N, C-alpha and C positions, 0 to 999 in steps of 0.2 A: 637706218636698221631697219628689221622684217619686225613687225610684231608674233608671225611665226615661219619657221622655216619648214619646208616639206622634205624631210627627210625617211618617206617608203622607200626609198632605191637605193641610198648609200648601206654601205657594206662594210661589218665587222671588222677589221684586223690593221698590218699596215699600211701606208697608203703603196708606198714602193716595197715592192716582191724579191727579195734576195733571190735571183737565179741560180741556178746551182747549188745551194746551200740549203738543210731542211734544219727548224730548228727543233730540235730535239731536251728531252729532261731525263740527263744521269748525274749517278751519287760519285763525286770522288774524294777520296781521302781530305779531310783539312792541311794534310803537312802537306799533300800533293798542290794541291790548287796555292797553297801560300809562294809555296820555290814556284810553280810557273808565274806567277802573279809580281812576285820576288823579280825574276829572273825576264820580263817583261817591262817593269818600270825602266830596268838597267840598259836594258834594246831599244827603248823607245817603242813600242808596240803593244799589240793586245795579245794577254794570256791566251784566250781562247785559238785563235790563230799560231800560238806554239804552240800546243796540244795536237791542233790538227798538221799542224807541220811534221809534229811527232809523232802521230798516227800513219800521215801516209808514209814515210821514212819504214818506216816496221813495216809497211806493206807493201813497200819499194824490194827491200830483203827477199819477201819470195814469197809464193802467193796460197800459201799455207792461210788456212782462215786465222783473225785475232781472237784468239780464245782469254781467258781474262788473266792467267798467268804470268803471259808473256807481254799482256800491257803492264802490268805488274813491275815486274822487270824493265821494261822499257823505262816508264816510268822513272821508278831508283835510278835506273843510269842515268836521265834524264838531273833530274835533283843533285845527284852527284859531282855531274859538271858544274852549275851552278854554284856549291858551294864550293867548290875550291876555283871558284871563278875569285 
């Protein structure tokens, strides 16, 4: 092992970039997040994947912009379906 390493050309961030995806920060209600996490655990997948699928399904229904009110409705519907399983 060397005594010193040259990191002058190093770059911060993930080693592998996720192509086609963008990292964002959003606020989700605690109960909504808990429901997606619980469903994801049952299905053996990731909760972020389920949330992404719910958003895609919503966008596929029509090409109107997704606003807060329909998003809340969609998330409530998803949570209700999960509670019934």
